[in-house]
N, C-alpha and C positions, 0 to 999 in steps of 0.2 A: 671731608677732611676733618681731622681732629687737631685742634691747636693745643700744643703743650706748653706749659710755663713752669716756672720755678716756685710757684706758690703765691699766697696773698697775705702773708702775715704782716704785722705792723712793725717788724724789726727794721732798723735802719743801719746801713753799712758804716755810718760814721757821722761826724758833724763838724761844722766849721761856722764862721759868721754867716755864711750864705747857704751852706750845704756841702754835699759831697757826692761822688759818683765812683762806682767801681764795676768791673766786669767779672762775671762768673759764667763761663760757658757762653751760651747764646743770650744770657740775660744781663742787661745793664741795670744796676741798682742806682737810683737817683733819689737822694734824700735832701729836703730843703728845711732848714731851720728858720728861714725868714723869706718873705717875698722879695723879688728883685725890684718891683716897681711900686709896691704899696697898694693902696686902695683906690679904685677908680669909681667914677660915678657915671650915670647914664644921662645923656642929653637927648630929649625928644626931638625928632626931625619931622615926622609927619604921622598922621593917623587917619583911620576911617572909622565911622560909627557915629550915630546920632541918637538923641532921645526921640526925635520925631523928624521925619523928612522922607525923601525918596526911598523906596524899598531896597534899592541896591546899596544904600549906605546904612541900613539898619541891621545890626548883628544880633543873633539870638544867644541862647545860653552857652552853646558849645560850638563856636565857629572853628572849623578845620581849615588850615591854610598851608600853603607852601610858597616858596620863592624861586623865581627863575634866575638864570645866569645874568640877565640884564637888570635885575632888581624889581621887575614886575612881579606881581604875586596873584595867586589864585585862592579864592575863599569859597568854601562849601558851607552854606548856611541855609537851613531849612530844606536841604536836598538839592538846591540849585548851585551850579558851579559858575562863578563869576570871575572875570579877569580884570585886574587893575594895573595901571602903570606904576612906575617906581615912585611917583609922587602921591599915589593913592587915588587918582582919578579913575572912575569907572570906564572900562573899555568895551566889554561885550559879555554876553552870556555864552558860556561854553557848552553847558548841558543843563537840562531841566530834570526835575524830579519825576521818576516813573520807573516802570519795569521793562519798557521796550528797548530796542537797540539804540544805543547812544544816549540812554537816560540813566540816571543814577538814583540810588535810594538812601542807603545809610553808609556813609564813608567813614572809615577808621584811619585812613592815612593816604597821603599823596606825595608825589615828588616830580620835579621837572628835570629832564635830562639836559646835558650841555648843549644838545642841538634842538632844544625847545619842544620835546614831547612830554606831555603830562600823563602820568600813570596814576590812576586812582584805585584804591582797594575798596571795593563796593561790597560790604558785608551783607547788605540787604538783598542784593541780586546775586550774591555768591560768585563774583567774578572780578577780574581786573580789567578796566577799560583804559585804553590809551587814546588820547586826543592830541591833535595839534592845537596850538594856542589860538588859531583862528576859528576854532569850534568844530572842526571835522573829526569824526570818529575814525581812527586809524585801524584799530583791531580790538577784539574782546577775547579774553582768555578765561575759560571756565575754571573754577577751582575744584580740584579733586578733594572730596571730603576725607579721604583716607590719609591725606598728606598732613593733616593737622588744621586746627582752627586758626584763622588769620589773627595777627596781632594788632596792637593799637600803637599810636604815637608816631614820633618822628622816624623810628626805625621800622615801622610796619611795612612799608614798601620803599625801595630805594634803587635808583639806577646806579650802576657802577661806572667807572671811567671808560669802560669798553662798550657801553650802551646796552648792558644786560640788566634784567630786572631781578631783584632779590626781595623776598618777603620774609617777615618774621613769622615763626610758627609756634602755635600753642598745640601740644598734642591733644588728641581727642580724650575727653573724660570717659574712662571706661572702668572706673572703680579704684580700689585701693592700690592696685598694681602701678598706677600712674604716679604714686607718691614715693616710689622706690627708685633707686639708681638714677638720681637726678642728673648726674653728669652725662648720661647717655641720651638725654632728650635733645633733639635738634633745636637750635635757636633760629637759624636762618637757612633758606634754601633758594637756589637760583630757579626762577620760574621759566619753564619752557612751554612752547605753544601747544604741546599735547597734554595739557592739563596736569602736569606733574612737576615735581621739584627735583633738582639735581644738586650735586656738590654741597650737600648739607653740612652746616657748621655746628659743632657741638661745644658745649661749655666744658673747658678743661677740668678734669677731676680736682686739680689743686685749687680751683676757685672756691672749693668748699672748706678750705682750711680755716678753722675757727667757726664754721657753720655746720659741721658734719653731724652734730648732735641735734639738729633742728628737725622739725617735721614741717616741711615747707608746702606752701601753696604756690602753684606756678602761674605766671602770666608773662606776657612779652616784656622783657626788660628787667624783671626782678623775680626773686623767689623769697617769700617771706614766711616766717614761722606763724602758723595759724593758731597755735596755742598761746603764744606769748605776744600779745598785741604790740606792734611797732618795735619789735626786737630786731637784732642784726639779721640781715638777709643778703643773699647774693644778688649782684647787679651786673648788667652788661649793656654795651652799646656798640654800634658798628657804623663806620663811615663808608662813603662810596668808594674809597680807595681800598677797602677790604681789611682795614685794621679793626681788631676786636679788643675793646677795653672791658675788663671784668674785675670783680673783687668782692670780698665779703666785708660788709660794713661793720663787723665787730672791731676792726681796726682801720686806721686811715692808710690804706695801701691799695693801689690799683695797678694791675698788670695790663700793658698794651701789647698785644701780639700782632706782629706785622705779617703780611703775606710772604715776606722773604724768610720767615722762620725766626727772626729776632724778636726779643721781648724786652720791654722797658718796664721795670717796676718803679712806680712813682709813689713816694710817700713824703709826708711833711711832719714837722713837730706838731703834736696833737695831744690834747687832754680830753679824756672821755667826758661827754656831758652826762650828768647824773640827775636823776629825779630828786625833787625835794620830798620831804616827808608827806606834805599835803598832797602833792601830785601822786606819790606812790599809793597813798590810801585811797585816792579817788579811783585809780585804775584797779586796785585790789577789790574794792567794792563792786566795780563793774564785773570783775572776774568771778566773784562769788555769785552774782546774779546769772552770769553765763553758765556757770557750772550747774546751777539748779535747773535752768532751761534746757541744758543739754541732757541731763538725766531724764527729764520729763519727755523730751523728744525721743530719746533712746527707748524708753518704755513703750511709747506709742508705736514706734517702728517695729519693736519686737513683738508686740501684740498683733500687728498686722502681718507678721511673718516675713518682714524685710530683714535681709542679712547685712545690708550696707549701713550699719549704725554710724551715727555721728561720732567722731573721734572725741575722747574725753579731754577735758581741759585740766591741767595740773593745778594743785592748790595755789592760791594767790601768794602764799608765803614763799614760793619758789621763784617768783618773778624777779629777775635781776633789775637793779636800779640803773645800770648803764644804758644809754641810748645809742642808736647807730651813729657811726662816725660820718656817714654821708647818706643822702636820701636818693639822689639821682646822678646819673652819668650821661654826658653827651659828648660824642666824638665829632668834632668839626672836620670838614674836608681838608683843612690846612694842617691837620695833625694835632691841633691843640685839644686838650682835654678840659672840659668844663664840669666841675663837681659842685653839687648842691650839698654843703656840709650840714651835719646835724647840729642841733642846738638844745638848750636845756628845756625848752618848752615854756608856755605862758598860759595863764588862765584869765578868764573874763566872766563877769556876771551873766547869767542867762536872762533873757527878756521874759516879760509876762506872756508874750505871744508864743515863745518857744515852750514854756511850761504848760500852756494850754494845749498845744499840739502834741506834747510828749509828757503825759502825766508821770510823775515820779522823777522828773529830771531835777538834778541837784541845782542849788542856787548858783553854783559856779561850774564851768566846764573848762577842760584843758584843751588848749589849741596846740596839738602836737607838731603840726607841720606849718611853719611860718614861712610863706614864700618870700618874705622880705629879708630872709637871711642872706640872700645873694649867692654868688658863685666864687669858688676858687678856680683860677685859670692856670693851666700848666702848658708850657710850650711843647713842641714835638719832641724835644730832647728830654723832657721830663722835669725841667726846672719850674719851680713855682713862680709864675709871673706876678701874681697878686690877687686881690679880691675885688669883685665888682659888686657894688651895692645895687639893690633893686628897690623901686618905689613901693610904698605901702599898698598901692592899688594893684600891684602885680598879681595876676591870676594864674596860679600854678597848682600842680597836684604832685604829691610824692610818688605816685604811681604813673607809669607811662600812659599818656592820654592824648586825646585829640587836640588839646590846646597847648601842646609842648611848644616852647620857643624855637625859633629858627635862627641859627647862629652862623654868620659868615664873616670871617675876619673880626673886625671890631664893630660890626653892625649886628644888631639883634632885633628881630621882629617878635613881638610878644603880645598876648592878650592882657589887657588891664580891665579891672571892674571898678567903676566909680559910682557916684551918687545914683540912687534908685536902681542899683544893680545893673546899670547899663554897661555893656562891654564894648571895648574899642580895640582895634588892631593897630598897634603903635610900632613905628620904626625908631629905634634908639641908636645912637653912636656912643661907644665906650670912650670915655675921656680919662686917660691915665695921667697920674701926676707927673710933672716934669722931673727928669732925673736930677739928682743933686749935683 
């Protein structure tokens, strides 16, 4: 099925002290000029992870996790699947690392159904394995290579409310043709037992409004311009109820298309983050180096008779100064939309060790994606509830990845990175300010 919507521009239907709403066909436009509840903080409730201790409590660099309906959670770390109760106490091993039946290798996503079945997307073994939480293998589904490469992150694999499995799809890389007609690329498909996907969901063409002149690179959950680093890109996310949120981050507007055909366009008052002169020069210099390296690689490929030359990078002078309005989208099962907004960026001095490892590295580097920027939260009706601050130790990535947070109501499970780069899985409760 193709979901249609009325576009993703940053135009607002009107304004008032708190916002406005209007209906146009099947689309409801909701604009917020101010949050309803202000800024919330996170209170830590529990955590797992140690500097030194039993192996079941030591987390590696990229712990993949998901949460069950009762608050228990499953962590994949080092290939092993472990179950913990809602307080973080270790319960049992569900699966060990390996290639045999009931074993797992390299997991890119997992989800627990409402009736307690754990589905894991095992990229290493090219299959989806379904387990009961007592550790029994229920079934394995081989992945058809022609259906597309599996995705990553919270949307990589998802049970719906009817107990059916959906997976994110990355089309096979088959050359320059895959960079055209972006709106025809399937985002999600329902996984069936005969190694195929059905009921594929496509990105609506209007999602590219404001991004149509870009040359994007595709991955699960976003499409970014590969020529202009960290420039506006299309984003999307899907919850288990079947709602698809999508938008072009050139402006602060997100469309949520529901299975019943209705669409809510969510936007808020927003001012584009702009690069400083120093920041712009830093990235322009990087672009000039990339242009030189690209030309050299093109010459090497041409000499070898290769036709798939690296795409040229435009002059640094063409780089826009505006930064994306938002970096990530998450659709919670309660219908709320969580948005990681863009920011102006920050710089920091490079260390002696960094400069030893990367000769030519500048004395300062720009930290484009600051995970402590927090989230804007919108309710199911599109109104801006408020902003949630996140701690400095928050470990997140602007691209969909295996350490995506898990959000359920006002509870968030997330990975934090603290002293000595030790990672912990922490359960937080959102504490909203009291209404006036």
